[in-house]
N, C-alpha and C positions, 0 to 999 in steps of 0.2 A: 741799838737802832735797827739792826737787822731783824730782830724778833718783832719789833714794833711794825715794821713794814709788812712782814708776813701776816700779822694779825689784821692789818687794814685790808690787805688783798683778800683774805678769807671772808671778811665782811662783805666786800663787793660781790664776790661769787655767790653768796647765799641770799642776796636781797630778794630774788623771786620767791624763795621759800617763805621769807618773813612776810611777803605781800598778802598771803592768805591766812595770816595769823588769827584774825577774828572771824572764825568760821560761823556760818549759819545766821549771821546778824544782818547781812546786807540783802536788799530786795533782789528778786529774780525777775528779769525782763525777757519776754519772748523775742526770739530772733528767727530768721528764715533766710539763710544764705549758705553758700558753700565755702569751705575752707580747705586749703592745701597744707598738709603737714610739712613743716620746715625743719623740725627737729624730732627725732624719734619720740613718739607720744605714748605716755601711760594714760589709760582711761580709767578713772577711779569711780567708785560707787557714790561718793559724796564729794562736794566741793571743798575739800580740806585735805591738807597733807597729813595732819595728825589724826589717827583713828580711822583713816580710809583704807580701802583695799583696792588693789589694781585688778580690774576685771578683764582687761585686754590691752594689747599694745597695737599701735598703728605705725607702719614704716613711713619714712620720708617720701614725699611725693604723692601719697594717697589722698584722695578727696573725701572729706566727711561733710555731713550736713550739720550746721550749727543751728540749734533749736531754742537755746536760751542762754542768758548771760547773767552773771553776778560778779561782784568785785574780784577781778583777777582770774576768773574762770569762765569757760564756755561749756555748755552742755552740748555734747555732740552725738550724732548717730553715725555709726560706721556702716560700711557697705554690707557687713554681715548681720546687721540688725541690732548690734549692741549699742545701748545708750548709756552714757556716763559723762563724767566731768574731766576736763583737761585744762592745764594752764594756758592762759591766753597767749603766752610768749611762744607756744609750740606750733602755731599755725598762722597762716595769712589768708585773707579773703581772696577768692579766685573766681574767674568766669568759667572754669572747667566744670563739666557736668558731673553730678553725683549719681553714680549708678549703684543701686542696691542689689545685692545677691539674694535677698529674701524673695521667696516665691510670691508672685502677685496673681490676683484673679485675672484670667485672660481678658484682654481688651479693657483693662481697668480704667483707662483714661477716657473712655467714651460713655461711662455711666452718667446718665442725665444729659448727655449731649443732644442737641436738636435732631441729629441724624443717627442716633444710637440704633434705632430699629433697622435702618438700612444697612449699617455696618454689620450688625449681628446676622442679618439675612444673608449677606454675602459670605460671612465667615461660616455659617452653617451649611452653605452650599459649596464650600471649599473654593470660592472664587477669589477670596483674599485671605490673608493671614496677618497676624500681628508680628511685632518684632520679638527677638529672643527674650527681652525683659518683660514681655507680656503686654506692652503698650501697643497702641495703634497709631498714635500721633496724628489725630484727625485734622489738624490745621496745617500739616506739612504739605508743601506743593508736590505734585506728581510730575515726573519727567515723561518724555515721549515713549521711552522704552517700557517703563512701568505701566503706563496707561494702555499701550498696545497689548502687552502681555495679558493684562487683566481682562480687557474687552474680548480679545480673541479666545482666551480661556473660557469666558462666559458664553461665547457663541458655540464653541466646540465641546466644552465639557472635559476635554483632555488636551494634552500638549500636542501640537501638530506634528505629524510625521514627515519624513522626507528630508532632502538636503536643505541646508540653510546657509550654504556658502555663497559669498560674493553677491548678495542682493543689494547691498550698499557698500561703498568703499570704507565707511566707518562702522560697519557691523561685521564683526568677525564670527566665524562659525563656532568659536569657543565661548562666545559671550552667552550668558545665561538667558538672554532674551532673544537670541538670534532666530530660533525656530518660529517664534511668534511673529517677529517683525517680517521675516522673509515670507511667511505664509500670508500675512496681511498685504504685502506688496503684490504677491502673485494673484491674490484674490481681488485686487483693486480697491482694497479698504484704505490704504494709505498711499501716498506718493512722497517723493523726496523733495528737497529744496532745488532751486535752479541749478546748483552745482552737483546735483545727483547724490548729495549726502542725506543722511537721515537725522543726524544730530540727536542721538538717543538720550544724551544727558540734559538736553534743553527742557526746562519746565514747560508743560503744555498749557495753552490757554483755552478758553471756552470755544472759540471759533474752530480750532484744530480738533478739539475733543468732540464737538458736535459732528464733524465730518466722519470721524471714526465710528461714532455711535450709530449714526444713520446708515453707514455702509455695512455695519456688522450685524446689528440687531433689528428686530421687526418693528420698524417705524415707518409710517406712511409718509411718502415723499411729498412735499409741498408742490402744488401745481404752479406756484409763482416762482419762476426760476430767475427772475431779474436781479440786478444788483451785483455786488461783489461776490467773489467765488464762495464765500462762507455763508451768504445770506440764506440760500435755499436750505442749508442744513440747520441753521438757527431757526428758521420758520418751521421746518419739519418737527423740530424738538418742541418749540413753544406752542404749536398747534395742539399738542396733546398734553400740555402743562408739564413737560418733562424737564424744564429749566427751573431749578429751585430759586426762590426769591432772595437767596444770599448772593446772587450774581448781580452786578451793576452794569458791566460792559462786556462785550464779546471778547475784549482783550484781556479780561481778568484771568489770572492764573487759577487753575483748578486744584483744590486741595483734596486730601484723601477722603474727607467726609463728604464733600460735594460729589466726588466721583461715585462713591457708594450710593448716595441718594439718587443720582441720575440712573444708575444701572438698576437699582431696586424699582424705581418707578416704571422703567421700560419693561423689565422682565415680568413684573406683576400687573402691568397696564394700569398704574395708579394715576388717575387724572384729576383727583379732587384736592390735592395738596396745594398750598400757596406757591405760585409760580410767577415768573418774570417774563414780560414781553420786551424784547430788545431790538427787534427788527420789524418794521411795519410792512404791510403789503405794498407792492409796487414801489419798493424802496429804491429801485434803480432810477426813478425819476426825481428823487429827493436829493437835496443838497444839505450838507451839514449847516446847522443854524446855530450861531452863537451871538448873544447880545452881551457886549462887554460891560463890566461894572465901571462906573464913571471914574473911580479913583485910579484906574490903571493909567489914564491920561497919556496915551501914546503921543509923542511929540511929532505930530504931522500936521500939515495945513488943514484948515477947517473944510476945505473943498474935497477932502479925501474921506471916503467911507471906510474906516479902518476895520470895521467888522467884516466887510466884504473881502478885504485883503487877507485878513486872518483866516476866514473860512476857506478861501481859495488856496492859501498856503497849506493848510492842513489837508484839504482835499487832494492836492497834488501829491502830498506825502502818501496818503492812503491809497491812491491809485497806483503809485509806484510799488507799494507793498503788495497790493492785490495782484498786480501783474506777475509778481514773484511768489505768489501763494502764501503771503505773510499777512497775519491778522492786522486790522487797522489800529491806529493810535487814537486814544480818547483825549479830549481836551481837559486840561487841568488848570483851574483858575489860579492856583498858587504858582504854577510854572509860567502862566501868562504874566503874572506880576513880576516874577524874577526876570523873565525875558525883557519885559518893558523897562525895568530898572537898568539892566545891563546895556540895552540898546541906547538909552539916553546917556549912559556913562561913556560909551564909545563915541557918540556924537559930540559930547561936550569936550572930550579930549582929542577929537579928530584922529582917533587911533583905533584900528580894529585889532583888539588884543584880548586874550584869555586871562592875562595877568591882572589880579585884583590889587587895588591900591595898598601901598605899604607892605607889600610882600605877603599879604593875607592869603591863606589857602582858599581855593574855591569852595571846598566843603564848609569852612568856617564862614565864608561870605553867605552861603545859602542858610547856614544855621542862624546867622544874625538876622536874616529876613524871616526866620521862624519856619523854615522848610526842612523837614527831616525825611531822608530818602530810605527806601528799602535797599539793602545791600546784596549784590550778587557777585560772589567770587572776588570781592575787593573793589568792584566797580559800582558806583552809585548813580551816575548820571552821564548824559552826553550834552555837548554844547556845540552848535554850529553858528558861526558869525559870518555875515556877508555885507558887502558894500557895493553900491551902484550909483552912477550918476542919475540925478532926478531933476527934471525941469517940467514946470507946468505954470501957465498963466491964465487958464480958463476958469470958468465957474465950477466945473466938475473935474477934478484931477484924479479920480479913482482909477480910470483906465491907465493913466501914466504910472501910477503907483503899482498897479498890477503888472505892467510891463517890466518895471524895474525888479519887482519881486520874482517874476518868472525867469528873468535873466539869471538872477542869483541861484534860484533852484536848479535850473538847467546846468549851471556851472558845477554845482555839487554833484548832480547825477552823471556828468561827463567824466567824473573821476573813475567810474567803473572800469576795471581792467587796466588802470594806469599804476604807476609806482606809488602814488599817494591816494588813498581812498578814505581818509578820515571822515569827511563830511558825508560821503555816500554811505559809508558803513553805519553811521548814526541813523540815516533815513531808513535803511532796510534791516536794522538789527532786530531779529525776530523776538528777542526778549523784552525790548522796550514796549511799554503799554500806554504811556501818557506823553503828552506834548504840550508845550507852551510857546507862544509867539509874541514878540514885541518889536516895535519899529520906532525909529526916530529920524526926522529929516532936518538937515541943516540947509536952510534956503540960501544962506549967504554963499556957501560953497557948492550948492546944488548937489548934495550927497544924501543918499538914503542908506541908513544903517538898519540891519535886521539881526536879531538874536533869537535863537531857537533852543529850547531846552527839552531834553528827553529823559525819561526815567523808567525804572522797573516798577515804580509805584511810589507815590508820595504818602508818607504816613499821616501827615497832617496839613491843614491849610494855615498859612500865615495869619496871625491875629491882628497884624498891624497894617493891612493893605490900605485902609482908608484913613490912617492916622497921618 
């Protein structure tokens, strides 16, 4: 009996070897994903145990690129450029990045890109450089420190000299960008936030970038200085066609390829390329205009012009942000939809709450609506909820609705400097770029419920808004 048990155990151990017994007879399918080695890996020249040779080994924890599959085997590419076959039981799919040690052509990932010419221009003039692996990562967002360094470098041609200590409390003299940031502050190119910080790690949006570009490089200043703080800089850029057509709002984050394109156009005075106009002349006299889609169906009395309430609500937000040197929020129809749905839910339950029914997470609730957010450091959205008594018996109740909404907004803003600033923080969060508004009124209890959603960017619009 003892011998029999030992024989059965041996059969179990060697099942994986038997799995590849019929070599070269199964079809091969293309794959394209990353795998992490879970057991020390032998990489073989053919997908077979018998008659194959081990061409390299890969230790546990290393990431490989899986490029093909056949029965029981993966074809993998190692970081050293070796390609061969390994048993499927030796690795697991992973989200970790595969980094190749093979030398790549410099800036290999901008070949054929819309702004390839601009990137290569800046590289040849030593204004920018790629990453150690040879990539440029053209779609990666640019933070405030990176952008300031590049633009000041383009202006001066060399690193600024002199002391770089204590220009902002969050910029240390030892930081790689400190001399550029402190030069820019002394030269009036940049300013800090209301708390006197610079926030070097914050991604920069077009409004902020336009100010730095206009203050640094040779751009004719617009004579129309009306409107929010950023509008004169946007006008100055767009008057010379310096804003690429890949921008849709002044709140849009700037990526590395767009940065290169703007600098290239400015330095070479290129005015013939496709460009975007985002701010009109005399914009200071204009109000945001939004015509709601019918299926949002805000639950308010017919005597209320909800579009007027929504436009004013967003205008109050953007004025508060402008007063603090922060770029405006853009209206997002998907967020309007989500806000409308949640305002109705609060009204129907007579409960002002962030908790979703059945213990569902808020992220899953948004996903069920078809809304997918951009993620920033683990945060994907903000939500402000408000309630106010509402009474009206006249034929036009819009002013009464605006009064209730204004009371809620002022209560949020009054949190500034207090022990709880959650609603205020959402309103003035510099990295939020989009906003949605929804409202519902319970006439029986004379209550007005408001829901507002904020995001770093919505990846898609819900497909079921009118279903």
